[in-house]
C-alpha positions in Angstrom: -26.1 28.5 11.6 -24.6 29.1 8.0 -21.2 28.0 9.0 -23.0 24.1 9.7 -23.9 23.7 6.4 -20.6 24.7 4.8 -19.3 22.0 7.3 -21.6 19.7 6.3 -20.5 19.9 3.1 -16.6 19.9 3.5 -17.1 16.6 5.5 -19.4 14.7 3.0 -16.1 16.2 -0.1 -14.3 14.3 2.8 -16.2 11.4 2.8 -16.3 10.9 -1.2 -12.6 11.3 -1.0 -12.1 8.6 1.4 -14.4 6.3 -0.5 -12.7 7.0 -3.8 -9.0 6.2 -1.8 -11.0 2.9 -0.5 -12.1 2.0 -3.9 -8.5 2.8 -5.4 -7.1 0.1 -3.3 -9.3 -2.2 -4.6 -7.1 -4.8 -7.2 -9.2 -5.4 -10.4 -6.4 -6.8 -12.4 -5.1 -3.2 -13.7 -2.1 -1.9 -11.9 -2.1 1.3 -10.1 0.4 2.4 -7.5 -2.9 3.0 -5.4 -2.6 -0.6 -4.7 0.2 -0.3 -2.5 -1.1 2.8 -0.7 -2.0 1.5 2.6 1.2 -0.6 2.8 3.6 0.2 5.3 7.2 -1.3 5.7 9.3 -1.8 9.0 11.9 0.6 8.0 14.8 1.6 10.8 12.2 0.7 13.8 9.2 2.7 12.5 6.3 1.8 10.1 6.9 3.9 6.7 4.5 3.9 4.0 5.9 2.2 0.8 5.5 5.2 -1.5 7.9 7.1 1.1 10.6 4.7 0.3 10.5 4.0 -3.3 9.2 4.9 -6.8 6.4 2.8 -8.1 6.0 2.5 -11.7 3.7 0.7 -14.0 5.4 -0.4 -17.1 2.8 -2.9 -18.4 -1.2 -3.0 -17.6 -0.6 -6.2 -15.1 2.7 -5.1 -13.6 3.8 -2.9 -11.0 7.7 -2.0 -10.6 9.0 -0.8 -7.2 12.3 1.0 -7.0 13.1 1.5 -3.4 15.8 4.4 -3.1 17.8 2.6 -0.4 18.5 -0.9 -1.7 18.9 -2.2 1.6 15.0 -1.8 2.3 14.4 -4.4 -0.6 13.8 -7.5 1.7 11.6 -5.5 4.4 9.5 -4.0 1.4 9.4 -7.4 -0.3 8.2 -8.9 3.3 5.6 -6.1 4.0 3.9 -6.6 0.6 3.8 -10.7 1.2 2.3 -9.7 4.9 -0.3 -7.8 3.2 -3.7 -8.7 2.0 -2.8 -8.2 -1.6 -2.3 -11.9 -2.4 0.7 -11.3 -4.9 4.0 -12.7 -4.6 6.7 -10.1 -5.0 10.1 -11.0 -7.4 12.8 -9.5 -6.0 16.0 -9.5 -8.3 18.4 -7.7 -5.8 17.4 -4.1 -7.4 14.0 -3.9 -8.1 10.2 -5.7 -7.0 8.0 -6.9 -9.7 4.6 -7.5 -9.1 2.8 -9.1 -11.1 -1.1 -8.9 -10.8 -2.8 -12.4 -12.3 -6.0 -12.1 -14.4 -9.2 -11.8 -12.1 -11.6 -15.0 -12.6 -15.1 -14.2 -13.4 -16.1 -15.3 -9.7 -13.4 -13.2 -8.5 -14.6 -10.0 -10.4 -17.9 -10.6 -8.9 -16.6 -10.8 -5.5 -15.1 -7.1 -6.1 -17.8 -6.2 -7.1 -19.8 -6.8 -4.0 -17.1 -5.8 -1.9 -17.1 -2.2 -4.4 -20.6 -1.8 -3.4 -20.5 -2.3 0.2 -17.7 0.2 0.3 -20.2 2.9 -1.5 -23.0 1.8 0.8 -20.2 3.0 3.7 -20.0 5.9 1.5 -23.8 6.9 1.6 -24.1 6.2 5.2 -21.1 8.4 5.8 -23.1 11.3 3.8 -26.7 10.4 5.3 -24.8 10.5 9.5 -23.3 13.8 8.5 -26.8 15.0 7.4 -28.7 13.8 10.4 -25.8 15.3 12.9 -25.9 18.5 11.0 -30.1 18.5 11.4 -29.6 17.8 14.9 -27.4 20.7 15.6 -29.5 23.1 13.3 -32.5 22.1 15.8 -30.2 22.7 18.8 -29.0 26.0 17.9 -32.5 26.8 16.5 -33.4 26.7 20.4 -30.7 28.3 21.6 -30.2 31.3 19.3 -33.9 31.6 18.6 -33.7 30.9 14.7 -37.0 31.1 12.8 -38.9 28.1 11.9 -38.6 29.1 8.1 -35.2 29.6 8.5 -34.9 26.4 10.1 -36.8 24.7 6.9 -34.5 26.4 4.5 -31.0 25.4 6.0 -32.7 21.8 6.0 -33.5 21.5 2.6 -30.4 23.2 1.7 -28.8 20.5 3.7 -30.8 17.8 1.8 -29.7 19.2 -1.4 -25.9 18.7 -0.4 -27.0 15.0 0.8 -28.9 14.5 -2.7 -25.6 15.7 -4.5 -23.3 13.6 -2.6 -25.5 10.5 -3.2 -25.2 10.7 -6.7 -21.7 11.2 -6.3 -20.8 7.7 -4.6 -23.2 6.4 -7.3 -21.1 7.8 -10.1 -18.0 6.9 -8.1 -19.8 3.1 -7.7 -20.3 3.0 -11.4 -16.7 3.8 -12.7 -15.6 1.0 -10.2 -17.8 -1.5 -11.0 -17.1 -1.0 -14.9 -13.4 -1.0 -14.5 -13.5 -4.4 -12.3 -16.0 -6.2 -14.7 -13.8 -5.1 -17.6 -10.3 -5.4 -16.2 
């Protein structure tokens, strides 16, 4: 039954990593290559992640420069960025694509904070769901394996401590991202 607790911790860690990836893709006004992580490009008939087709640099705080290894992919990369939900118009000079991030308005920052909080709540829910599923598994295994009530209670307390730890981690990640969004 110990392995169920270990598995729960691994799943909670993955939920935090997923949350961090989701939040990294939220545009704060600061340029970061992570903004382009979810963009895929139609490259020779297949959908290829942009970061596998080009070098992405940050020459200035509000600019990304995309330099494809294959210059023939420039038009497809530009098209993929325009179709994405980034809301940025790429500037293609024939060798590289530049993305200039506009300064977000105060209203836009508040919208982004709401979005960040929503993602954080999804992270908390994921952690709590892992707790619930693990506790259910522990109870069913207790009946099957004949584990004592005391042992079950001890394992459930351990799962609760893990839950508290990872909920706190979600709150820390949220606080950092909110600060980043509001400072821009």
